[in-house]
N, C-alpha and C positions, 0 to 999 in steps of 0.2 A: 508534566509530560513534554518531550520537546522529538519532533521529528525531524531526522538526518533526509538527505539527500537521498539513501538508499531508496528510502520509501516511493521517493518519487522514479527512482531508474524501475522499482519493480512495478509500480505501477503501467507503467510504459512497458516494460517487456511484456507483461500479461494480460493490455488491452491490442497489444503488437500480435498478440499470437490468437485469442479471440477472435479479431479481426481478420486473421487468414483460417479458423478452423475450419472450411467448407477448403479448404485446401489439402489440407492436410496438416502433420508438425511442419513448425518452423526453424530455419537454422537459426544460429548463435549468431553466425556471419551475417545473413538477414538483418535480423534485430541489430545487429551494430550499423551494418550499415542505410539502413531505413530511417534513426532514431540515433546518428550519431556517438553512440554509448561506446566509452572509453572498454575494449576486449577486455582486456582484464577487471576491470571493476564487477564489467556482465556477468564472464564466469560465474566471479563471487555472488553474485547475487541470483544467478540462474541455479547455484547446486543448495543454493537455503530454501531458494520456492521449493525443491525436486524433495531436498531432503522434509521440510513440511509437508508436503501432499499435496499440494495446490497445483504442483508443476508433472508430467511425464516426460520419464527423455527419453527419446524412441531413437534407440543404435541402426547404423548400417545403410546404405541406401534410400532413400527418401527422407532419411530421419530427422529428429529437430526433436523440439519441446511442443507438445500440447496440455491443455489445462485435465488435469487429476480428474475432475465433474463438471457441471454449468455453471458458467459464470454465477450463476444467481443463489448459487451452493456456497459460493467463496464469497466469505465479509470482509469488510476490511481491518478489521479486530484480526483472523489469521495473516494475513499479505504483511501488518505490520510486527507482529513479534515473528516472523517467521525472518525478516531480514534485522530486525532491531532488539527481538527479546520482548520480554514482559515490560509494560510501561507502567509502571510507579509515579506514583504523587513522588512531588518533591517534598522531603522534612528536613526541617532546620533543627538547630539544637541554637538552646539559647547561650549566648556567652555571658552571663550575668544570671544569679538569682532574681533581680528584682522585674526583668522582661518575659522570665520565663512563662504567666500565663498573656501574655499578648502573642508568644512566638505557638503557643499550643493554641490559638486564636484560628494565627496564621495558616498551620499544620491543617489543620482542624478544614480548610475552607480549600486547601491545595487539595487537598484527597477526596472533598465535595464533588469540583472543577475534575478532576481527575473518574473519578466516578463516573460523570455525565458526558465524557471526552469517550471512555471504551464504551459505554450504552452504544453512542453516536457510529463509534467506527463498528460494532456487532452488529447495526441495522440497518448498514450503508453493504452493497454487495459489490460484487464488479459488474455485475450488469449494469446497476445501476449507473457505475462510474462511467462505462462506456456509451448508455445512452446519453451523461452529461457532454460526453465527446463530440456527440454525431447532434446533438442539437441543444445549445447554451437553452436553458430552463427550459427546457421542451417544448419550443416552439420555433417557426424560422424567424429571422428578424425580417423585418420590413423594411422601405424605402423609406425615407420620408418625405413628404409634400414639402417642398417650399412656395 
């Protein structure tokens, strides 16, 4: 399983929208300007997040994008699948009969790792990612004494 830059853009977009939720929908222009996202790529990721039901698009004056549900109800797994599709484990094919058992073992390890990764994605919410952004490791940095 490998994540691409699309996931980083999606997380950035969603955190931007979540941060501004009290002010109402956020326009794509504001997101692009604030985080310096390339607009053409931004619109593609926004469309995928809307199609997946993570964001809602609000048209007209005062329109833009808003979270479709509370941040604590949006999992990282949903975000990843919205922009990248379902995450599958790597599967190798043996190129010679004598090493087929070794390849079978590697594929089993890849599937176990992918399953653990999927569980971690499902158990992490957008709200948790936002909290990590505000406070690394849940606390404020302290100054060192010299």
